[in-house]
C-alpha positions as CSV (number, residue, x, y, z in Angstrom):
1,M,31.0,46.9,-6.2
2,K,29.7,47.1,-2.9
3,K,26.6,45.9,-4.4
4,A,28.0,43.2,-6.5
5,V,29.1,41.6,-3.3
6,L,26.1,42.1,-1.5
7,L,24.5,40.5,-4.8
8,I,26.9,37.4,-4.6
9,L,26.7,36.7,-1.0
10,F,23.0,36.8,-1.4
11,S,22.9,34.3,-4.3
12,L,25.2,32.2,-2.0
13,I,22.9,32.1,0.6
14,L,19.7,31.1,-1.2
15,V,21.9,28.7,-2.9
16,S,23.1,27.4,0.2
17,C,19.4,27.3,1.7
18,K,18.1,25.3,-1.6
19,I,20.9,22.6,-0.8
20,E,19.8,22.3,2.7
21,F,15.8,22.2,2.0
22,S,16.8,19.5,-0.8
23,S,18.7,17.4,1.9
24,N,15.9,17.7,4.7
25,S,13.6,16.9,2.1
26,L,15.5,13.8,1.2
27,Q,16.2,12.8,5.0
28,K,12.4,13.0,5.1
29,Q,11.4,10.7,2.3
30,V,13.9,8.1,3.5
31,K,12.5,8.6,6.8
32,I,9.2,8.0,5.9
33,K,9.4,5.3,3.4
34,E,11.6,3.4,6.6
35,E,8.5,3.9,8.9
36,I,6.0,3.0,5.7
37,N,8.3,-0.3,5.7
38,T,7.5,-1.1,8.9
39,I,4.5,-0.6,9.3
40,L,3.6,-2.9,6.7
41,N,5.7,-5.4,7.7
42,D,4.3,-5.3,11.1
43,W,0.8,-5.2,9.5
44,H,1.7,-8.6,7.6
45,Q,2.7,-9.7,10.6
46,A,-0.2,-8.8,12.5
47,A,-2.3,-11.1,9.7
48,A,0.2,-13.9,10.2
49,N,0.1,-14.0,13.6
50,A,-3.7,-13.7,13.3
51,N,-3.5,-10.6,15.5
52,F,-7.3,-9.2,14.8
53,E,-6.7,-5.6,16.3
54,N,-3.2,-4.9,15.0
55,Y,-4.2,-6.0,11.7
56,F,-7.4,-4.1,11.2
57,N,-6.5,-0.7,13.9
58,R,-4.0,0.0,10.5
59,F,-7.0,0.8,8.8
60,D,-8.9,3.9,8.4
61,S,-12.9,3.8,9.1
62,V,-13.2,4.2,5.3
63,S,-10.6,2.0,4.1
64,V,-11.2,0.0,0.9
65,F,-9.8,-3.3,0.6
66,I,-9.9,-5.1,-2.9
67,G,-9.4,-9.5,-3.0
68,T,-8.3,-11.6,-5.8
69,D,-11.5,-12.6,-6.4
70,A,-14.1,-9.9,-8.6
71,S,-16.4,-9.8,-6.4
72,E,-14.0,-8.5,-3.3
73,N,-14.6,-5.1,-3.2
74,W,-14.8,-4.5,0.7
75,T,-15.5,-1.8,3.2
76,K,-13.2,-2.0,6.4
77,K,-16.3,-3.5,8.1
78,Q,-16.9,-6.0,5.1
79,F,-13.0,-7.3,5.1
80,S,-13.0,-7.6,9.0
81,D,-16.5,-9.7,9.2
82,F,-15.1,-11.5,6.4
83,S,-11.7,-12.5,7.9
84,K,-12.8,-12.6,12.0
85,P,-13.3,-16.2,11.9
86,Y,-10.0,-17.0,9.9
87,F,-8.3,-14.9,13.0
88,D,-10.5,-16.3,15.7
89,A,-9.1,-19.4,14.8
90,G,-5.5,-18.8,15.0
91,K,-5.0,-19.0,11.2
92,A,-5.3,-16.2,9.0
93,W,-2.7,-15.6,6.5
94,S,1.2,-15.4,5.6
95,F,2.5,-12.7,3.4
96,K,5.9,-12.3,3.0
97,T,7.5,-9.2,1.2
98,I,9.9,-10.0,-1.4
99,E,10.2,-6.3,-3.0
100,R,8.5,-2.9,-2.5
101,N,8.5,0.1,-3.7
102,I,7.3,3.3,-1.6
103,Y,6.1,6.9,-3.5
104,T,5.4,9.9,-1.5
105,N,3.5,13.1,-2.5
106,S,5.2,16.2,-2.1
107,T,3.3,17.4,1.6
108,A,4.4,14.0,2.6
109,N,0.9,13.0,3.6
110,F,0.1,10.4,1.6
111,V,1.7,7.7,0.8
112,W,1.8,5.3,-2.2
113,F,2.8,1.6,-2.7
114,D,3.6,-1.5,-4.4
115,E,4.9,-4.8,-3.4
116,L,5.5,-8.4,-4.5
117,L,4.6,-11.1,-2.0
118,N,5.2,-15.0,-1.4
119,T,1.9,-16.4,-0.1
120,W,-0.2,-19.1,-0.4
121,M,-1.3,-18.5,-3.7
122,G,2.0,-18.1,-5.1
123,T,3.4,-14.7,-6.1
124,C,1.1,-12.0,-5.6
125,R,1.1,-8.3,-6.2
126,G,0.0,-5.8,-3.1
127,S,-0.7,-2.0,-4.0
128,G,-2.1,0.5,-1.6
129,V,-2.6,3.9,-0.4
130,L,-1.9,5.1,3.5
131,E,-2.5,8.9,5.0
132,K,-1.4,10.2,7.6
133,I,-3.8,11.5,10.2
134,N,-3.5,13.0,13.6
135,K,0.4,11.7,13.2
136,E,-0.6,8.3,12.3
137,W,-0.2,6.5,9.3
138,K,-3.5,4.7,8.2
139,I,-3.9,2.1,5.4
140,K,-6.9,3.9,2.9
141,H,-6.5,1.5,0.5
142,Y,-5.4,-1.7,-0.5
143,V,-5.3,-4.1,-3.8
144,L,-4.2,-7.7,-3.6
145,S,-3.9,-9.4,-7.1
146,V,-2.6,-12.8,-8.2
147,S,0.6,-12.5,-10.7
148,I,0.0,-14.5,-14.1
149,P,2.4,-15.5,-16.2
150,N,2.1,-13.8,-19.6
151,D,2.7,-16.8,-21.0
152,D,0.1,-18.5,-18.7
153,I,-2.5,-16.1,-19.7
154,K,-4.6,-17.8,-22.1
155,K,-4.6,-21.3,-19.5
156,V,-6.1,-18.5,-17.1
157,I,-8.5,-16.9,-18.9
158,S,-9.8,-20.3,-19.9
159,V,-10.3,-21.6,-16.8
160,K,-11.7,-18.4,-15.2
161,Q,-14.4,-17.7,-18.1
162,K,-17.6,-19.5,-16.8
163,N,-17.3,-17.4,-13.2
164,D,-16.2,-13.9,-15.0
165,S,-19.3,-14.9,-17.3
166,I,-22.1,-15.3,-14.1
167,F,-19.9,-12.5,-12.3
168,L,-21.0,-9.9,-15.0
169,N,-24.3,-11.4,-16.1
170,S,-25.1,-10.9,-11.9
171,N,-23.8,-7.8,-12.0
172,K,-25.3,-5.9,-14.9
173,H,-25.5,-2.1,-14.4
174,D,-28.5,-0.1,-16.3
């Protein structure tokens, strides 16, 4: 009888620990998502305010930015060199978030996200990865793409066919 009571008590303790762990894990996920939302909103705002330092300080030193043009696969340095004149002129770009989804890994040191953005190009999609490095989140990878309604894709294919051909021919790999 004594063993049965101890077994039940031990089982209850284990179950309550698991519930506590799940609750803490869920709270941690919510906190991380709030933090990432703030970081990304501030990052987009830094571009709208032409604040070069705040914008590019969010990137890790080995970050990649992939733009809407097929040739835009930039390192942080390449992207900052390209962007600097826009920031210096006081007019970078203004992206307003329409919606955003954020996901975290089990150790809570990586997040990935996708977002719909209202931009000067119309609705765009952004997606990216952030890593927590020395207690600070850094953008490792960001992809910006123009969203095209399925009903309009044939028109877009036709418009970009010439440039695609030039790009593909100039970037042939042996």
